[in-house]
C-alpha positions in Angstrom: -144.0 -107.0 -96.1 -144.4 -104.7 -93.1 -142.3 -107.1 -91.0 -139.5 -107.1 -93.5 -139.3 -103.3 -93.5 -139.2 -103.2 -89.8 -136.4 -105.8 -89.6 -134.4 -103.9 -92.4 -134.9 -100.7 -90.4 -133.7 -102.1 -87.2 -130.7 -103.6 -88.9 -129.7 -100.2 -90.4 -130.1 -98.5 -86.9 -127.8 -101.1 -85.2 -125.3 -100.6 -88.0 -125.4 -96.9 -87.6 -125.0 -97.1 -83.8 -122.0 -99.4 -84.2 -120.3 -97.0 -86.7 -121.0 -94.1 -84.4 -119.4 -95.9 -81.5 -116.3 -96.7 -83.5 -116.0 -92.9 -84.5 -116.4 -91.8 -80.8 -113.6 -94.2 -79.8 -111.4 -93.0 -82.6 -111.9 -89.3 -81.6 -111.1 -90.1 -78.0 -107.9 -91.8 -79.1 -107.0 -88.8 -81.2 -107.8 -86.3 -78.5 -105.5 -88.2 -76.1 -102.7 -88.1 -78.7 -103.2 -84.5 -79.4 -103.3 -83.5 -75.7 -99.9 -85.5 -74.9 -98.4 -83.5 -77.7 -99.6 -80.0 -76.9 -100.1 -80.2 -73.1 -96.7 -79.1 -72.0 -96.5 -76.1 -74.4 -100.1 -75.2 -73.5 -99.2 -75.3 -69.9 -96.3 -73.1 -70.3 -98.0 -70.4 -72.3 -101.1 -70.6 -69.9 -98.8 -70.0 -67.0 -97.0 -67.1 -68.6 -100.3 -65.6 -69.5 -101.5 -65.9 -66.0 -98.4 -64.3 -64.5 -98.4 -61.3 -67.1 -102.0 -60.8 -66.4 -101.5 -60.9 -62.6 -98.3 -58.6 -62.8 -100.1 -56.1 -65.0 -102.9 -55.8 -62.7 -100.6 -55.5 -59.6 -98.5 -52.9 -61.5 -101.7 -50.9 -62.4 -102.7 -51.0 -58.7 -99.2 -49.6 -57.6 -99.1 -47.0 -60.4 -102.5 -45.6 -59.5 -101.3 -44.9 -55.9 -99.7 -41.8 -54.5 -96.1 -42.2 -53.3 -96.1 -44.0 -49.9 -95.7 -41.9 -46.9 -92.7 -42.2 -44.7 -94.8 -44.5 -42.5 -95.5 -46.8 -45.4 -92.1 -46.8 -47.1 -88.5 -46.8 -46.2 -87.2 -43.3 -46.7 -84.2 -41.1 -45.8 -84.0 -37.4 -45.2 -81.2 -35.1 -46.2 -79.5 -33.8 -43.0 -79.6 -30.1 -43.5 -77.8 -28.4 -40.6 -78.8 -24.8 -41.2 -81.5 -24.4 -43.8 -85.0 -24.3 -42.1 -87.2 -23.5 -45.3 -86.9 -26.8 -47.3 -86.5 -30.5 -46.9 -85.1 -33.3 -49.1 -86.4 -36.8 -48.6 -85.5 -40.0 -50.6 -88.4 -42.5 -51.1 -87.0 -45.4 -53.0 -86.1 -44.1 -56.4 -88.2 -40.9 -55.9 -86.9 -37.8 -54.3 -89.3 -35.5 -52.6 -88.4 -31.9 -52.1 -90.6 -29.6 -49.8 -90.4 -26.0 -49.7 -91.9 -24.5 -46.7 -91.5 -20.8 -47.4 -90.7 -19.5 -50.9 -91.8 -16.1 -49.8 -92.7 -14.5 -46.5 -96.1 -15.6 -45.1 -96.6 -18.2 -47.7 -99.9 -20.0 -47.1 -98.9 -23.5 -48.2 -96.0 -25.8 -48.6 -94.8 -26.9 -52.0 -93.9 -30.6 -52.8 -92.0 -31.5 -55.7 -91.4 -35.2 -56.8 -88.2 -36.1 -58.8 -88.2 -39.2 -60.9 -84.9 -40.6 -62.5 -85.4 -40.8 -66.3 -84.5 -44.5 -66.4 -87.2 -45.4 -63.9 -90.0 -43.3 -65.5 -91.5 -46.2 -67.3 -92.2 -48.1 -64.0 -93.4 -45.3 -61.7 -96.6 -43.4 -62.1 -97.5 -40.7 -59.5 -100.8 -39.1 -58.8 -100.2 -35.7 -60.5 -102.6 -33.7 -58.3 -100.6 -34.8 -55.2 -97.6 -32.8 -56.3 -97.0 -29.2 -57.2 -94.6 -30.4 -59.9 -93.1 -33.8 -61.2 -89.7 -33.5 -62.7 -87.6 -36.0 -64.5 -83.9 -36.2 -63.6 -81.2 -35.4 -64.5 -82.6 -32.1 -65.8 -80.9 -31.3 -69.2 -82.5 -28.0 -70.0 -83.4 -25.5 -67.3 -84.5 -21.9 -66.9 -83.6 -20.0 -63.7 -85.0 -16.5 -62.7 -82.6 -15.1 -60.0 -78.9 -14.3 -60.5 -78.2 -16.0 -57.1 -79.1 -19.3 -59.0 -76.3 -18.9 -61.5 -73.3 -19.5 -59.1 -74.9 -22.8 -57.8 -75.2 -24.1 -61.1 -71.7 -23.4 -61.8 -70.5 -24.9 -58.6 -72.4 -28.2 -59.4 -70.9 -28.0 -62.9 -74.2 -27.9 -64.7 -74.2 -24.4 -66.0 -74.4 -25.6 -69.6 -77.9 -26.9 -68.9 -79.1 -23.3 -68.7 -81.0 -22.2 -71.8 -82.8 -19.1 -70.7 -82.7 -16.2 -68.1 -84.7 -13.0 -67.5 -82.7 -9.9 -68.3 -79.3 -11.6 -69.0 -77.6 -8.1 -68.6 -77.8 -8.5 -64.8 -75.7 -11.7 -64.9 -72.1 -11.0 -63.7 -70.5 -14.4 -63.8 -67.8 -14.6 -66.3 -68.4 -18.3 -67.1 -72.1 -17.8 -67.6 -71.5 -14.5 -69.4 -69.5 -16.5 -72.0 -72.5 -18.7 -72.5 -74.8 -15.8 -72.9 -72.3 -14.2 -75.4 -72.2 -17.4 -77.3 -76.1 -17.2 -77.6 -76.4 -20.5 -75.7 -78.5 -18.8 -73.0 -81.3 -16.7 -74.2 -82.9 -13.5 -72.7 -86.4 -14.3 -72.0 -87.6 -10.9 -70.9 -88.4 -9.6 -67.4 -89.0 -11.8 -64.6 -92.6 -10.7 -63.9 -93.3 -10.7 -67.8 -91.4 -13.7 -69.1 -91.8 -14.1 -72.9 -93.9 -17.4 -72.7 -93.5 -18.1 -76.4 -89.8 -17.8 -76.4 -89.6 -19.9 -73.3 -91.7 -22.5 -74.8 -89.4 -22.7 -77.9 -86.5 -23.3 -75.7 -88.1 -26.5 -74.4 -86.9 -26.3 -70.9 -87.7 -29.4 -68.6 -87.7 -27.2 -65.6 -88.2 -23.5 -64.5 -86.8 -22.5 -61.1 -89.0 -19.6 -60.1 -88.4 -16.6 -57.8 -91.3 -14.7 -56.3 -92.1 -12.3 -53.5 -95.6 -13.7 -53.4 -98.0 -16.2 -55.2 -99.5 -13.6 -57.7 -97.0 -13.9 -60.6 -99.4 -14.9 -63.5 -96.2 -15.8 -65.7 -95.5 -18.9 -63.8 -99.1 -20.1 -63.9 -99.0 -19.8 -67.7 -95.8 -21.9 -67.9 -97.4 -24.5 -65.8 -100.3 -24.5 -68.4 -97.8 -25.2 -71.1 -96.9 -28.4 -69.2 -93.4 -27.1 -68.0 -92.8 -27.8 -64.3 -92.2 -24.7 -62.1 -90.4 -25.2 -58.8 -90.1 -22.2 -56.4 -86.8 -21.5 -54.8 -86.9 -19.8 -51.3 -83.2 -19.5 -50.3 -83.6 -15.7 -49.8 -86.1 -16.3 -46.9 -83.5 -18.1 -44.7 -82.4 -16.0 -41.7 -78.8 -17.3 -41.4 -75.9 -17.0 -44.0 -75.1 -20.7 -43.8 -78.8 -21.4 -44.1 -78.9 -19.7 -47.4 -75.8 -21.3 -48.7 -77.2 -24.8 -47.8 -79.9 -24.3 -50.6 -77.2 -25.9 -52.9 -78.9 -29.1 -51.5 -82.2 -28.0 -53.1 -80.7 -27.6 -56.5 -78.6 -30.7 -56.5 -81.1 -33.4 -56.8 -82.5 -32.0 -60.1 -79.2 -32.9 -61.6 -78.4 -35.9 -59.6 -75.4 -34.0 -58.2 -76.0 -34.6 -54.4 -72.4 -35.8 -53.6 -71.0 -32.7 -55.4 -73.2 -30.4 -53.3 -72.3 -32.0 -50.1 -68.6 -31.6 -51.1 -69.0 -27.9 -52.0 -71.1 -26.9 -48.9 -69.0 -28.8 -46.4 -66.0 -26.8 -47.6 -67.9 -23.5 -47.4 -69.2 -24.4 -44.0 -65.8 -25.4 -42.8 -64.2 -22.2 -43.9 -67.1 -20.2 -42.3 -66.8 -21.9 -39.0 -63.0 -21.5 -38.7 -63.3 -17.9 -39.6 -66.0 -17.3 -36.9 -63.9 -19.1 -34.3 -61.0 -17.0 -35.1 -63.0 -13.9 -34.7 -64.4 -14.9 -31.5 -60.9 -15.2 -29.8 -60.4 -11.5 -29.8 -61.5 -9.3 -26.9 -62.1 -6.3 -28.9 -65.6 -5.6 -30.3 -65.8 -2.7 -32.7 -69.2 -0.9 -33.1 -70.6 -1.1 -36.6 -73.1 0.9 -38.5 -74.9 -0.2 -41.7 -76.9 0.9 -44.5 -77.7 4.3 -46.2 -80.3 6.7 -47.2 -82.8 6.0 -50.0 -85.3 8.9 -50.6 -84.8 10.3 -47.1 -85.2 7.0 -45.3 -82.2 5.1 -44.0 -82.6 1.5 -44.4 -80.5 -0.9 -42.4 -80.6 -4.6 -41.4 -82.9 -5.5 -38.4 -81.3 -7.2 -35.5 -82.6 -10.7 -36.3 -81.6 -10.5 -39.9 -78.9 -12.6 -41.6 -76.8 -9.5 -42.2 -76.8 -9.0 -38.3 -75.8 -12.6 -38.0 -72.5 -11.8 -40.1 -71.6 -9.2 -37.7 -72.4 -11.3 -34.7 -70.3 -14.2 -36.1 -67.4 -11.6 -37.0 -67.5 -10.5 -33.3 -68.6 -7.1 -34.0 -71.1 -4.9 -31.9 -73.8 -4.1 -34.3 -75.4 -0.9 -32.9 -79.0 -2.1 -33.8 -78.4 -5.6 -32.7 -81.3 -5.5 -30.2 -83.9 -4.5 -32.8 -86.5 -7.0 -33.7 -87.3 -8.3 -37.1 -85.4 -10.1 -39.9 -85.9 -7.5 -42.6 -84.9 -3.9 -42.7 -85.3 -1.0 -40.4 -86.5 2.3 -41.7 -85.1 5.3 -39.9 -84.3 9.0 -40.5 -80.8 10.2 -40.7 -81.1 12.3 -37.5 -81.9 9.2 -35.4 -79.1 7.4 -37.0 -76.6 10.2 -36.4 -77.6 10.6 -33.0 -77.1 6.9 -32.1 -74.3 5.9 -34.5 -72.2 9.1 -35.1 -69.2 7.6 -33.1 -69.4 4.1 -34.8 -66.1 2.5 -35.3 -66.7 0.9 -38.7 -69.4 1.4 -41.4 -70.1 -1.6 -43.6 -72.4 -1.6 -46.6 -73.2 2.1 -47.5 -75.4 1.1 -50.4 -74.1 1.4 -54.0 -71.6 4.3 -53.2 -68.0 3.7 -54.4 -66.3 6.7 -53.3 -66.1 9.2 -50.4 -66.8 12.0 -52.7 -69.9 10.4 -54.1 -71.2 9.7 -50.5 -70.6 13.1 -49.3 -72.2 14.7 -52.5 -75.3 12.6 -51.9 -75.7 14.0 -48.5 -73.4 16.2 -46.5 -74.5 14.7 -43.1 -72.7 11.4 -44.1 -69.4 13.3 -43.4 -70.5 13.8 -39.6 -70.1 9.9 -39.0 -66.7 9.0 -37.6 -66.1 6.0 -40.0 -66.3 8.8 -42.8 -63.6 10.8 -41.1 -61.5 7.8 -40.1 -61.8 6.3 -43.6 -63.3 3.1 -42.3 -66.3 2.6 -44.6 -66.3 -0.6 -46.5 -68.5 -1.3 -49.6 -69.4 -4.1 -51.9 -70.0 -1.9 -54.7 -66.4 -1.8 -56.1 -66.6 -5.6 -56.9 -68.4 -5.8 -60.3 -69.0 -8.1 -63.3 -68.2 -7.2 -66.9 -71.7 -5.5 -67.3 -71.3 -3.6 -64.1 -73.4 -5.7 -61.7 -72.4 -6.1 -58.2 -71.1 -9.6 -57.8 -72.2 -9.4 -54.0 -75.9 -9.8 -54.9 -75.1 -12.7 -57.1 -72.3 -14.8 -55.5 -72.6 -13.7 -51.8 -75.5 -15.9 -50.9 -73.6 -19.1 -51.7 -70.2 -17.9 -50.4 -70.9 -16.6 -46.9 -67.5 -17.8 -45.9 -65.9 -15.0 -48.1 -68.4 -12.3 -46.8 -67.5 -13.2 -43.3 -63.8 -13.0 -43.8 -64.3 -9.6 -45.5 -66.3 -8.4 -42.4 -63.6 -9.7 -40.1 -60.9 -7.9 -42.1 -62.8 -4.7 -41.9 -63.6 -4.9 -38.0 -60.4 -6.9 -36.9 -57.7 -6.3 -39.6 -55.0 -7.8 -37.2 -56.8 -11.2 -37.4 -56.3 -11.7 -41.1 -53.2 -9.6 -42.0 -52.7 -11.3 -45.3 -56.2 -11.6 -46.4 -57.4 -9.4 -49.5 -61.1 -8.7 -49.3 -63.2 -9.8 -52.3 -66.6 -8.1 -51.7 -66.2 -5.5 -48.9 -63.5 -3.2 -49.9 -62.5 0.2 -48.4 -64.5 3.1 -50.0 -62.2 4.9 -52.5 
């Protein structure tokens, strides 16, 4: 009986093993058929997955790196011929603008990265490496100095301007029309900009003007995630150097070609006028400035105003003085040295000889007063009474130079009609 049970158990074990072997063989066949059916598709998807994963990781590595330095990547630098206080460099799709002196004795350089809108998805910069990152072309901007207005107009982007501090000081006819149409909002004082109003305007960029780094308004604007970029054109020491700052503005609007066209024309006009003036052998002596609270302020010998007189082939009486700012003198000193000057250019805001003499009788002691050879920019004003000279002259030094040449060498430009500096009335 026991033997029969053992045989029966062994018989069942052999049968079970045989069935198991058959199942294993069948599964292997099915597996081979299945793999033949899906393997090509699987390989394709697996390959794509690997590529995507690899590319994503590689992109992540690139995006977390700062912009390559000029030694690490191909770059081109804008050839600025006169301006010394900023630079423009192209690094692939990115434009780097560096401002070296937005105000006198600035302690640091400012670096701004400009990224085309269509490239923003593929470019990520380290925010802390730049003072501002700006998407271009800018479509909504706030500027803070009237000298910025003509540049926007020359680039054809004045309609991007949405806000300006104290709009009553804007003289340009074209921009005044936009102000009157309420397309440009008054945002308060430059030192106390209305932050809430500015934020409501949703500017993509604020071009700041400051005499130092202590303006808390700009810091508040930056905290609102609005880029602030400092403009330092007024620190340049030559007329053409100031005008060349149109190349600072142009990249924000992708208008580099237009800026080159405009500046080349201005430079050509300036150089031709200078060369014409240098041909004359006469060199009339020139006095400049006027009194303000008993102090006579006039351009120092190394200032951009003195450069105008040099290029006009005039003898500026204080040409040998040092400095790029203003000299502060008393009227007796000026009278002693310049009473016999041939021409007086820029007597402050005075428009007439009567007003000048009423301000101080000693003004009448100067030879240019007697000879009626005093020329003032105060008679060229905008609709709101602002002097166009302060707004437009920095970007049009060619006009200023021709005005001065007309004053000191009238025979050179007999048909020319001065725009800024006209004879005192």
